[in-house]
N, C-alpha and C positions, 0 to 999 in steps of 0.2 A: 530601577536598581533590575540586579541578577536573578534571575528566580530558578530555586534547588526545588522543582516541581521533580508518556506516551499515551497517549491519548484511552483514553478508557472502551473496551471493547463493549458495544451496543446490544441490547436483546430487547425485542417487545414482542408483543402480540401479531404483528403485521408479520408478512413473508411476502418480502419483494423479490423480481425474479432474480436480480444476479446473487441474492442471498439464495437461492433454493438449486439455481445455479450451481453455484459454487459448491454446495453441499453434496447434492448428485456426481458431480467431479471427485471431491473427496471418497465418498462410499466407493464410485469405479476403480480409484487407483490403489484405495485400502485395500479390498476383496479381490484385486487383479495380482497384489502382492502377499495375500492373503492373512494380513497382518489385522491384529485384535485395535481396538480403541486406543487402548491403554499401550501398543507397541508403540501407534502413531504417535501419540502423545511423548514415551520417553523418545523416541527418533528425532523430535521436534524441539523436544524442552519447551513444552506446553501441558497445561493440566487437563488432564483425561476430561473433565467437564466442560472446557473449554473445545475440544478436538469434536465434544460427542454434538454440542449445541451448534458449533458452524456444520456439522456432517449433516443436522436438522432444519435447517436455514434457520436458526435464532439465535444468529449473535456472528454481528460484524467484525473483522479486524482491523487492527492497525496496520499499515504498510510492513513495517517491521516485524509484526508476528505474523504476515503472507510471508515474508522470506525466510523465516523460521519452519514455517508449516512444508514450504517447496523444498528447501534442503532437508528435512526430515524426510519427507518422501520420498526424496532423489529424484524432482523432476524441475522443470525452467518454472519460474513463477507463472510465465505465459500458460503452461497447461492446466494449471487450476483454473483459467477462461476459456480457453479453446482445445479442444480434446483433440481436434487434427491438427496439428501445427506441424511445419517443416521449418527443419533449423535455418540458420541465413546462410546465403552461400555466397561469396567470392564474386564481382562482379553483377550483384543481385540487388533488386530491388523491389520493397513492397509500399501499396496503395492504402491506407484506411480512410474509408469514405465515413462522410459524415453518419452518424447514427451505428457505424460500427465499432467501434470499440468496447473493451470490455469494460463492464461497469459495475461499479462500486462504492457505495457509500454508506455513511455512518451518522450519527448525530450530527458529527463535526466535520465532516469532509466529503465531498462527494468526488470519484476519482474517475476517468476514463483512460484506461489503458490503450493504447494506440500500437500498432503493430502486433496486438497480443497473439495474432498464428505465426509470428514468429519466432522460435526456439532458441536458445542458448545465446540470446542478445548481447551484446559486452553493455550495452544502453538499456533502461527501463524509460520510455519518455513516455508522461502522463498529461492530461489535464485536469484541473480542478477545479471545484469551487469550495470555497472554506466557510463553511456554517458555523465555527467556532468564533465568537467574538471577546471571551472574557481567558485569561488562565486559568480561573477557578475552574474550568469546563474540565481542566486535565489534573489527570493525577499523577500522572510522571512522564519524563522524555520520550521520545520516540529516538534510537539508535538503532542503525545497522550497519555491516563491511561496506566500504565502499567511499564514493563521493557523490555530492549532488549539486544541481543546478536547479535555480528556480528566476523564473520572470514573471512580473505582475502585467495579467494582462488589462485585466480592470479593477477601479477600486481602493483601498489602500488596503497593506499588509505589514504587519511585524511579526518579525520573525527574531525568535527567541533560541537563543544556544545557552544551554548548561554553562552558569559559571560567568556567560556575559554581559553585556548591557544589550536592551533589545536592539535589533534594527529594524527602522521602517522604511519600508519600500511604497512607493508611486506605480503609478501604469509607466510600464516601461523599463521600470528598476531592475537589478538582478542580484542573485549573489549564488558564489558559490564555496562550498565547504566541504569539508571532512565529515559526511553522514556518522561515522563512529560517534560525533559528538552528540550529547543530547540534544535534540530539537523538536520544536513545534512552532505552527501556524497560526494565526488568529488575526483575523480580519478588522483594522482599526477605523473602519469607517461605518456609519449606517448601513450599509448594504454588504453583501456577501461578497467578499473578493473572488478574483478569476484569475488561475496562474496557471502556467505551463511549467512542470517538473520533469527533469530528466536526471535518474538514479544511474550510476555507473557500479555496478556489483565487483565482487572477486570472491575468491572461493573455491573449492572442488565441490561438487555432490557427492553426498556420502554413498 
């Protein structure tokens, strides 16, 4: 049955390193531009309380909220993970070794942002672990401009697209879709599914 329900941003008392790093980067970029929390919130179309919690390392964001925040700050999403990156240049390449990816996790997903040192990429490649096993863990769909590719590396996965029947994927199955459509992922088996995701984004920075 189609679901008419974005993963909830999560808060807790622990301060994982990725959240602390993200908060420090957000504060650095905000202060470099002389913006208040309220100004960043307005530019990003996020609540001031959300921006404040992210800056203090108390909240994890879903991917679409990441994109909103980066767009509002006028930076590439990679700059929220890596302070000193370089733009991708023609006839160049980059390698991310195991353990070097930009790490981010919520109660529902764990994402490693690959090639996070490269700025202004046309694609955002990630590997992920899907902790969510029930659509009721979500309050609404994730949606963001662009296109998205996903392939299952391990386990079983259900892809829910707003207004459509769920799509069941097994190992090495893949899906490609318009990410403007509301979507979410849940592991369909007993173990957390492992995936690779590539998001292609569009739009000009503010």
